[in-house]
C-alpha positions in Angstrom: 86.9 99.3 85.8 88.1 97.3 88.7 91.7 96.2 89.2 91.5 92.4 89.6 93.8 89.5 90.1 92.4 86.0 89.3 93.9 82.8 90.5 97.3 84.4 91.1 100.3 82.3 92.0 104.0 83.1 92.3 107.3 81.5 93.3 110.9 82.5 93.0 112.1 78.9 93.4 110.2 76.3 91.4 107.8 74.2 93.5 108.2 76.6 96.5 105.1 78.8 96.1 104.9 82.1 98.0 101.1 82.1 97.3 98.6 80.3 95.1 95.0 80.8 94.0 94.8 84.4 95.1 91.6 86.2 94.0 91.6 89.9 94.7 90.0 93.0 93.4 89.5 96.7 94.2 87.0 99.0 92.6 87.4 102.7 91.7 87.3 104.7 94.9 87.5 101.7 97.1 90.1 101.3 99.9 91.3 97.7 100.3 93.6 96.7 103.1 96.2 94.0 102.5 97.5 92.2 105.5 99.5 89.1 106.4 102.6 87.9 108.3 106.1 88.9 107.1 107.1 86.8 104.2 103.6 85.8 103.1 104.0 87.7 99.8 102.3 91.0 100.3 105.0 93.0 98.5 105.3 90.4 95.7 101.5 90.5 95.2 101.6 94.3 95.1 104.3 94.2 92.4 102.2 91.8 90.4 99.1 93.9 90.7 101.2 97.0 89.6 102.6 95.2 86.6 106.2 95.2 87.7 106.4 91.4 87.6 104.3 88.7 86.0 102.5 86.0 88.0 103.5 82.3 87.5 99.8 81.5 87.4 96.7 83.6 86.9 96.2 87.1 85.4 95.7 90.7 86.3 93.1 92.8 84.6 92.1 96.5 84.7 88.5 96.9 83.6 88.3 93.3 82.3 91.3 93.9 80.0 94.7 92.3 80.5 97.1 94.6 82.2 99.4 96.2 79.7 102.4 98.3 80.4 102.5 101.5 78.4 104.3 104.8 78.7 102.5 105.4 82.0 101.2 102.7 84.4 97.6 103.2 85.5 98.5 101.3 88.7 101.1 103.1 90.7 103.1 101.4 93.5 104.5 103.5 96.4 107.3 101.7 98.3 108.1 101.7 102.0 111.6 103.0 101.3 111.4 106.1 99.0 115.2 106.3 98.6 115.1 103.0 96.6 112.5 104.5 94.2 114.4 107.7 93.4 117.4 108.1 91.1 120.1 109.6 93.4 121.6 111.4 90.4 118.4 113.5 89.8 117.5 116.6 91.6 114.2 116.5 93.3 112.5 118.7 90.6 113.4 116.0 88.0 112.1 113.3 90.3 108.8 115.1 90.8 108.2 115.9 87.2 109.3 112.6 85.7 105.8 111.9 84.3 103.8 115.1 84.8 103.9 118.4 86.6 101.9 118.2 89.9 99.5 121.1 90.6 100.2 123.6 93.4 97.2 122.0 95.2 99.0 118.6 95.3 102.3 120.2 96.4 100.5 122.1 99.2 98.6 118.9 100.2 101.9 117.1 100.9 103.7 120.2 102.1 106.4 120.0 99.5 108.5 123.1 99.8 109.9 125.0 96.8 113.3 125.1 98.4 113.5 121.3 98.2 113.2 121.3 94.4 116.9 121.9 93.6 118.2 119.6 96.3 119.6 116.1 95.8 117.7 113.1 97.4 120.5 112.6 99.9 119.8 116.1 101.3 116.2 115.3 102.3 114.7 113.1 105.0 112.8 109.9 104.4 109.5 111.6 105.1 110.3 114.4 102.7 111.3 112.0 100.0 108.1 110.0 100.5 106.0 113.1 99.9 107.7 113.4 96.5 107.0 109.8 95.7 103.4 110.1 96.5 102.9 113.3 94.6 104.7 111.8 91.6 102.4 108.8 91.6 99.3 111.0 91.5 99.4 111.5 87.7 96.0 112.4 86.2 96.1 109.0 84.5 96.5 107.1 87.7 93.5 104.8 88.4 94.9 102.8 91.3 97.5 103.3 94.0 99.2 100.6 96.0 100.8 101.9 99.2 103.2 99.2 100.4 104.0 100.1 104.1 104.1 103.6 102.8 104.3 105.5 106.1 105.8 102.8 108.4 109.2 104.6 108.7 107.6 108.0 109.5 106.6 109.6 112.8 102.9 109.5 113.9 102.2 113.2 113.1 103.7 112.9 109.6 101.8 109.7 109.0 98.5 111.3 109.9 99.1 114.3 107.6 100.1 112.2 104.7 97.1 109.8 105.0 94.7 112.6 105.4 95.9 114.3 102.2 96.1 111.1 100.2 92.7 109.8 101.2 91.0 113.0 100.2 92.6 113.1 96.8 91.7 109.4 96.2 88.1 110.1 97.2 87.8 113.2 95.0 89.3 111.4 92.0 87.8 107.9 92.6 91.2 106.3 92.7 91.2 102.8 94.0 93.7 102.3 96.9 95.3 99.2 98.2 96.9 99.8 101.6 99.6 97.2 102.6 100.3 97.3 106.3 101.1 95.4 109.4 99.2 98.0 111.5 95.7 96.6 112.0 94.5 99.8 113.6 95.4 101.7 110.4 93.7 99.2 108.2 90.5 99.1 110.3 90.4 102.9 110.5 90.7 103.7 106.7 89.9 100.6 104.7 86.5 99.5 103.4 87.5 95.9 103.7 90.7 93.8 104.3 92.2 90.9 102.4 94.6 88.7 104.3 97.2 87.0 102.1 97.0 83.3 102.6 93.5 83.3 104.2 91.4 85.3 101.8 88.9 88.0 102.8 
């Protein structure tokens, strides 16, 4: 049940393609690194693979079936800036339980404190908000995660803790993971292989 993109192409302005003929896939439990220069289309490609936007050319499939948006997306996208993915009018408990109630094991894995639950997003740091976004994405129905520069804005110690916890959960649940990052050292350390947008594997 691989997540695959075949012959993908996209533009915002007609005849000014961001990328064309992209073939990419990730298998259950596999960790794929996505690299490339700024502006090459990594985030756009991530949004296409997650079903947030449609490609101009090509198709995305999950397990050989066309990607279909239902009540819950089996491909979850975690953004670089968590504040942009959270409703500022919701308390953090509402944010966390939007699609399911995470287990205490997941809350502990990402060090989410009970006293944060009744706070507003503006009352938490970026690192604290990102922990909520990750836990929220780990619905039991999640088959694939796309982490788009997920920890770039965080300090090194927090980054290490978050990656350690996330990788263990993905391994235990056979969740396919796409890691979008400029940090080659991170990609080489945690990924099974790397795809460079614009240059292929």
